[in-house]
C-alpha positions as CSV (number, residue, x, y, z in Angstrom):
1,M,-3.9,-13.2,-8.4
2,R,-4.0,-12.3,-4.7
3,L,-2.7,-9.0,-3.5
4,L,-1.7,-7.8,0.0
5,L,-1.5,-4.0,0.4
6,M,0.1,-2.1,3.2
7,S,1.6,1.2,4.0
8,D,3.1,3.3,6.8
9,T,4.6,0.5,8.8
10,H,6.9,3.0,10.6
11,L,9.0,0.2,12.2
12,P,10.4,0.2,14.9
13,V,9.1,3.7,15.8
14,R,5.3,2.9,15.9
15,A,5.6,-0.8,16.7
16,R,8.3,-3.4,17.2
17,A,7.2,-5.7,14.5
18,L,4.6,-6.3,11.8
19,P,1.4,-7.9,13.3
20,D,1.2,-11.7,13.2
21,Q,-2.1,-11.5,11.2
22,L,-0.4,-9.5,8.5
23,L,2.6,-11.8,8.4
24,A,0.3,-14.8,8.1
25,E,-1.0,-13.3,4.8
26,L,2.4,-13.2,3.1
27,P,2.4,-16.9,1.9
28,H,-1.0,-16.4,0.3
29,A,-0.2,-13.3,-1.6
30,D,1.1,-13.4,-5.2
31,V,2.0,-9.7,-4.9
32,V,2.8,-7.6,-1.9
33,I,2.4,-3.8,-2.3
34,H,3.9,-1.3,0.2
35,A,3.1,2.4,-0.2
36,G,6.0,3.8,1.8
37,D,7.0,5.0,5.2
38,W,8.9,1.9,6.2
39,V,11.4,3.8,8.4
40,D,13.8,0.8,8.7
41,T,15.5,-1.3,6.1
42,A,14.8,-4.5,8.1
43,T,11.1,-4.4,7.2
44,L,12.0,-4.1,3.5
45,D,14.5,-7.0,3.8
46,L,11.8,-9.1,5.5
47,L,9.2,-8.4,2.8
48,E,11.7,-8.9,0.0
49,S,12.6,-12.3,1.5
50,R,9.1,-13.5,2.2
51,S,7.1,-12.1,-0.8
52,R,6.8,-13.8,-4.2
53,R,6.8,-10.3,-5.7
54,L,7.1,-7.0,-3.9
55,I,6.1,-3.6,-5.4
56,A,7.1,-0.8,-3.1
57,V,8.0,2.9,-2.9
58,Y,9.6,5.1,-0.3
59,G,7.7,7.6,1.8
60,N,8.4,11.0,3.4
61,N,9.8,9.4,6.6
62,D,12.2,7.1,4.8
63,G,15.9,8.0,4.8
64,P,18.7,7.7,2.3
65,E,19.1,3.9,2.6
66,L,15.5,3.2,1.7
67,R,15.4,5.9,-1.0
68,A,18.5,4.3,-2.6
69,R,16.6,1.0,-2.9
70,L,13.1,2.1,-3.7
71,P,11.5,4.5,-6.2
72,E,9.2,7.4,-5.4
73,V,6.6,6.0,-7.8
74,A,6.3,2.3,-8.9
75,R,4.3,0.9,-11.8
76,A,3.4,-2.6,-12.7
77,E,0.9,-4.5,-14.9
78,L,-0.9,-7.2,-12.8
79,G,-3.4,-9.4,-14.5
80,G,-4.1,-6.9,-17.2
81,L,-4.5,-3.9,-14.8
82,R,-2.1,-1.0,-14.7
83,F,-1.1,-0.4,-11.1
84,G,0.8,2.5,-9.6
85,V,2.1,3.0,-6.1
86,V,3.0,6.3,-4.5
87,H,3.2,7.5,-0.9
88,E,1.7,11.0,-1.0
89,T,-1.3,12.2,-3.0
90,G,-2.0,15.5,-1.1
91,P,-5.2,16.5,0.7
92,A,-8.3,14.4,0.6
93,A,-10.4,17.1,-1.1
94,G,-10.0,16.8,-4.8
95,R,-7.8,13.6,-4.6
96,E,-9.6,11.6,-7.3
97,V,-9.5,14.3,-9.9
98,R,-5.9,15.3,-9.0
99,C,-4.6,11.7,-9.1
100,A,-6.5,10.9,-12.4
101,A,-4.7,13.9,-14.0
102,R,-1.3,12.9,-12.6
103,F,-1.7,9.2,-13.5
104,P,-3.9,9.0,-16.6
105,D,-2.4,5.7,-17.7
106,L,-3.3,3.8,-14.5
107,D,-6.3,1.6,-13.6
108,V,-5.4,1.4,-9.8
109,L,-3.4,3.7,-7.6
110,V,-2.2,2.5,-4.2
111,F,-1.1,5.3,-1.8
112,G,-0.3,5.8,1.8
113,H,0.7,8.7,4.1
114,S,-2.6,9.6,5.8
115,H,-3.0,6.2,7.7
116,I,-6.7,6.5,6.7
117,P,-8.1,3.6,4.7
118,W,-9.5,4.9,1.3
119,D,-11.3,3.2,-1.5
120,T,-12.8,5.4,-4.2
121,S,-12.9,5.8,-7.9
122,A,-12.2,9.0,-10.0
123,P,-14.6,10.0,-12.7
124,S,-12.1,8.6,-15.2
125,G,-12.4,5.2,-13.6
126,L,-9.0,5.3,-11.7
127,R,-9.5,3.3,-8.5
128,L,-7.7,4.8,-5.5
129,L,-6.8,2.5,-2.5
130,N,-5.1,3.4,0.7
131,P,-4.6,0.4,3.1
132,G,-4.2,2.5,6.2
133,S,-1.4,1.4,8.5
134,P,-1.0,-2.0,10.2
135,T,1.0,-0.5,13.0
136,D,-0.1,3.1,13.6
137,R,-3.8,3.8,13.6
138,R,-3.5,7.5,14.5
139,R,-7.0,8.8,14.7
140,Q,-8.5,5.7,13.2
141,P,-10.4,3.1,15.3
142,H,-8.1,0.2,14.1
143,C,-4.8,-0.5,12.4
144,T,-5.5,-1.9,8.9
145,Y,-4.3,-3.4,5.7
146,L,-6.0,-4.5,2.5
147,T,-6.3,-7.6,0.4
148,A,-7.7,-7.9,-3.1
149,S,-7.7,-10.1,-6.1
150,V,-7.1,-9.5,-9.8
151,A,-9.1,-11.7,-12.1
152,D,-10.1,-11.4,-15.7
153,G,-8.7,-7.9,-16.0
154,G,-10.6,-6.6,-13.0
155,L,-10.0,-5.8,-9.3
156,T,-12.2,-7.9,-7.1
157,D,-12.6,-8.9,-3.4
158,V,-11.1,-5.7,-2.0
159,E,-11.3,-6.2,1.7
160,L,-10.2,-4.0,4.5
161,H,-8.8,-6.0,7.4
162,R,-8.9,-4.4,10.9
163,L,-6.3,-5.6,13.3
164,P,-6.9,-6.1,17.0
165,L,-5.9,-3.2,19.3
166,R,-2.5,-3.8,20.8
């Protein structure tokens, strides 16, 4: 099962559209995960219409229309792994321990908010992934997103994709 992970798209505030490279990944993904801060409903509509399956949450910059359509926390079992998606996890210091305590029933937690790519594991084994942002690099050298695979009950082939500067 192939996964496409993104967050913090902030359209049309930070960019006019999702990058072509990211859009080209959609047909190859079995599951698309978006960890919030959409800003517009048009991006949600686009991903809903072009994804086989979309798992998504709202973020702190998302207004009432997006909050009415999306949860704050989403959970799904994918290929035997228990996934969670949330926008904010608090400061980087202590994140692994804090998230493991908040989500003791998960194998993988996908989060956003910081725009900083993140791939670590808590002592409990919880894997934490932040795909960064495909449209707003902030203080990062590149805009980014992640792809990964789920096979035989494990997460494999986690790859950070750097997008060309606009």
